[in-house]
Every structure is written in C-alpha cells, then in structure tokens.
N, C-alpha and C positions, 0 to 999 in steps of 0.2 A: 913322721908319716909323710909319704910322698903325695904329690898332687895327682888326682885321678886323670887318666888320659881321656881326651875328648873323643867321643865316638858318635855315630849317627843315632845310637840308642840312648845316650845320656845327654845329648845337646838339644835344647829346646830353641826353636826359631819362632818367636812370636810374630804375629801379623804386624807389618810396619804401617804406620799412618802415612808414610811417604810413598808407599807402593801404589801402583795403579794398574787397572786391568787394561791390557792392550788387545784390541780385536782387529785381526788382520787376515786378509787372504793373500796367498802367494801364488804366482803364476810363472810357468816356464815359457820363455819366448825363443823364437828362432834368432832374432836380432833386435836392435832397437826398433820401436814402432815407427811406422811411416810418419814422416813429419819431424822426426827427431834425429839429429846427426851427432856424430862423435865430437864434433867441434862445438856443439851447443854448451851453454854454461852447465857445469856440473861440480860436484864436490868430490874430493878424493878421500876415501875412507880406508883406514887400516884398523881391523879388528884383531885383537889378540885375546884368544880364549884361553883362560888359565886352566891348564890340564887338570882333569879330575874334579872340576868345580862347575858351578852355574854362573861363573863370573867372567866378564870380559872387560878389556880396556879398549875404548874406541877413540881413535884420533881422526878428527874431521878437518880437512884443510880446504879452504877456498882458494884455488889457484889465482883468481883475479886479485885478491887482496893479500895473499900469503898469510892469512890469519888462521889460527888453529883453535878448535874446541876439543877438549879431552874429557871423556866421561868414563867413570867407573860404574859398571852396570851389573846388576843381578837380574836375570831373566829366566823364567821357567814356566812350564805349563802345569797347573795343579792337576789336570787330568791328562795323563800321557796319551790318551786316545783322541784328544781334541787339542791340536796344536794351534788352532785359530784364536784361542783365548789364553793369553799369558799374563803373568804378573811381572811387572818391570819396576825397578827402582834405580834411579840415576843419581850419581854424585859427580859434580863437576870439579875437575882437578886443576891445580896450578901446574906450571912447568916442573917445579921441584917435586911435587907429589907424583906427577906422571913418571918422572925419571926414577923415583924411589920404587914405585910399583913395577917398573919394567924388569926387575930382577927375576920375576917368577917365570918358570917354564911355561911357554904358551904356544898355541898353534895360531898362525897368522893367516888372515884373509885380506886381500886388497881388492878394491873395486872403485869404479867411478859411478856416482849416483846422479841421475838426471831427474828433474821434475817433468812430468808429462800429464797433461790434462786431456781427458777423453769423456765426452758427453757430461761435462760438469763435475766429473770426479777426478781427484788428483791421485796419480800413481807415482811411486818412487821406483825408477827403473835402474837396476844395478847391472853394469857391465863389468864382469870380473876380470882381473888381470893376474899375472903371476901363474901359479900352478893351476888355476881354474880358468885361464884365458879361453874364451869361447862360450862360457856360460853366461846367459842373460836371464835375470829374474825380475819380475815386477811385483810390488806390494801395494795394497791400498788398505786404509784403516777405516773403521766404522765406530759410530758413537753408541750403537746399541746392538743387542743380539739379533733383533728382527732384521735389521739391515744386513748384518753379516750373514745370517742363515739364508736369506733370499736373494743374494746378489748373484747374477749370472756371470759366467766367465766372459771377459771382453773378447772381441773377435781377433785381436792381435795375439792372443795367448795360445800356446800349443796345448797346455793342460793346467788344471788347478793342482798344485803340489802342496797345498797348505798342510795337509795331514801326512805328508810323506817325510819322515824324520830325516832322510838323506839330505833334504833341501833346507834344513835348519842351519843356522850359522855355526853352531858348535860342531855339528857333524861334517859340514862342508870343510871346516878348518882341518880335518883329518884326511881329506881326499885330494886327488888330482883330477884333471878334466877327463882322463880316460876312465877312471873309476866311476865318475858321474855319468858318462856316456853309457857305460855298461849297465848302470842302474836304470837309465832311461829305457834302454832296450829290454832289460829284464822285466821292468814294470809294465811294458806295453803302452807307455804314455803317448807315443806317436800314433799308435793304432787307435787309441781312445779318441785322439783329436780328429783323425780321419773319419771315424764313425760319427762323431758329433757334428761334423760339417756336411755329412752326406744326407 
C-alpha cells in the first residue's frame, strides 16, 4: 500500500510554541523621510518567497561589517481581512543550510532598510531596488492591539497600505514597479492622501 499524498485537507498544522504575533502598520512613502539620506547606515535585505507557500528565506547583510544573518521564515495572517496581525516563526540558518534551501523556486525582493525615529517611535524604512526600484515603504511594530488600532498615520506617509494585499512581501515579489504604480493609481491612494491633508 502506497503512502497517502499530503494535501491541505489531510495535513494538520498545529500551533507552534515558537510562533509569535506580529502587529505592524505599513505605509507608502514618496521617498525617504526628511532627515534620512541614502548614504545613512542601512541593511541590505534579500527576500526569496518560495512559490506557492507561506515561506521565505531572508538574507540580511550589514555593508559596514559584511556580516550576514539568514532566516527561514513562515509568516501569514490568520484573518485574511486583517493583515496588520500576522503569525511569524523564524529559524536562523547557517551558510550550508541557506545554500541547501536556495534550490527552491522563489520570487526575489531586494531592498535597503533604514532605521528612522519619529516622535519616539521607530520605523523600518525600506527603499526597494531591482524590479521594484522607486517603491518606498515604512513599517512600525506595536506591543498590543490598542496601540495598533489607534495609531495615526505619520505625516511623511502618503497612505496606510497595511491591509492592501499588493503591498505584502509575497505579493510584491510577483510584481514590478509599473504594476505597483498602476495599483496605486487604481486604488486612489494618492487622492486619499490629498483628502487627508486638506
């Protein structure tokens, strides 16, 4: 008798004691916020999203030290209508483990990540390169739901895109900058920003 094929219907994914809830808001920016320059210290990030899964391999390089951190990550939103709350599990990889996993078909994103503090809150500002050159996003994390739900968009943001699936890493890995610009136009994000500031 053969071994039964694994499917979404017969495979159980128990809750992991290593998983944690990540609460984030994500914002679309015109460019780096005032006071932050491209020459400022940043990390170089390459994300490879493994096609058809909730998995990615993230390589983070500090250009000042030429040291790398590689993480194998599962990240997903339990509620697809609320992308501000995700479940994330990270496993840190050695060089040989990272090389072994690089055989999978994947969609790649490359970006430079800057730390930016505004009114006592830290943001991660991502300037995308490669196929997404011209896209700039900022993220900030929260310790609890109340902070997350009541946080106003910062003045340097064009729009809050937290719950727009196009601006998630997995979806962005399938797009180029023209497709993202078309989505920005289609969604009216620039108009929403103008209305918010008037």
